[in-house]
C-alpha positions as a Python dict, from the first residue, in 0.01 Angstrom:
ca = {
    (1, 'M'): (0, 0, 0),
    (2, 'R'): (153, 140, -319),
    (3, 'S'): (429, 394, -342),
    (4, 'I'): (465, 659, -607),
    (5, 'Y'): (809, 795, -692),
    (6, 'V'): (816, 1126, -876),
    (7, 'V'): (1143, 1196, -1054),
    (8, 'T'): (1245, 1502, -1249),
    (9, 'H'): (1503, 1475, -1523),
    (10, 'P'): (1860, 1544, -1413),
    (11, 'E'): (2097, 1795, -1573),
    (12, 'A'): (2001, 1878, -1931),
    (13, 'T'): (2177, 2078, -2200),
    (14, 'H'): (1927, 2365, -2194),
    (15, 'A'): (2012, 2439, -1829),
    (16, 'V'): (2387, 2438, -1900),
    (17, 'E'): (2328, 2666, -2199),
    (18, 'K'): (2118, 2901, -1979),
    (19, 'L'): (1802, 2845, -2185),
    (20, 'V'): (1451, 2814, -2048),
    (21, 'G'): (1346, 2448, -2062),
    (22, 'G'): (975, 2436, -2123),
    (23, 'W'): (915, 2256, -2448),
    (24, 'Y'): (1273, 2298, -2568),
    (25, 'D'): (1361, 1937, -2650),
    (26, 'S'): (1707, 1923, -2497),
    (27, 'D'): (1905, 1612, -2416),
    (28, 'L'): (2077, 1510, -2094),
    (29, 'T'): (2436, 1616, -2043),
    (30, 'P'): (2696, 1346, -1971),
    (31, 'D'): (2658, 1430, -1600),
    (32, 'G'): (2280, 1408, -1642),
    (33, 'V'): (2313, 1058, -1788),
    (34, 'Q'): (2517, 948, -1485),
    (35, 'Q'): (2263, 1109, -1252),
    (36, 'A'): (1977, 928, -1430),
    (37, 'E'): (2159, 597, -1388),
    (38, 'R'): (2202, 661, -1015),
    (39, 'I'): (1832, 746, -985),
    (40, 'A'): (1742, 422, -1166),
    (41, 'D'): (1971, 220, -938),
    (42, 'A'): (1817, 377, -627),
    (43, 'I'): (1463, 298, -740),
    (44, 'A'): (1558, -55, -851),
    (45, 'A'): (1701, -121, -504),
    (46, 'R'): (1365, -31, -347),
    (47, 'V'): (1109, -171, -591),
    (48, 'P'): (1099, -509, -769),
    (49, 'S'): (1091, -455, -1147),
    (50, 'S'): (783, -676, -1177),
    (51, 'Q'): (589, -422, -970),
    (52, 'T'): (679, -101, -1149),
    (53, 'G'): (497, 122, -1390),
    (54, 'L'): (659, 418, -1558),
    (55, 'F'): (510, 729, -1715),
    (56, 'A'): (715, 1002, -1884),
    (57, 'S'): (667, 1279, -2135),
    (58, 'D'): (802, 1238, -2487),
    (59, 'L'): (1072, 1500, -2443),
    (60, 'R'): (1421, 1366, -2507),
    (61, 'R'): (1555, 1449, -2159),
    (62, 'T'): (1266, 1277, -1981),
    (63, 'R'): (1266, 980, -2218),
    (64, 'R'): (1639, 924, -2160),
    (65, 'T'): (1587, 947, -1784),
    (66, 'A'): (1307, 689, -1804),
    (67, 'E'): (1516, 458, -2023),
    (68, 'S'): (1787, 446, -1755),
}
């Protein structure tokens, strides 16, 4: 059986600046980068890297989350 993990991006600058996200191409905040790293560590502890596939949008905040 396969598992699917759905992850949203962590804290991004648009949220801190009280802007509506949508297609606003904001980056992760420093806290958001740390949160993304913790998410990556949690998934890596559960799933061997040889068995993973990753899909993300091309927005900066989601790309940086995926790169973690």
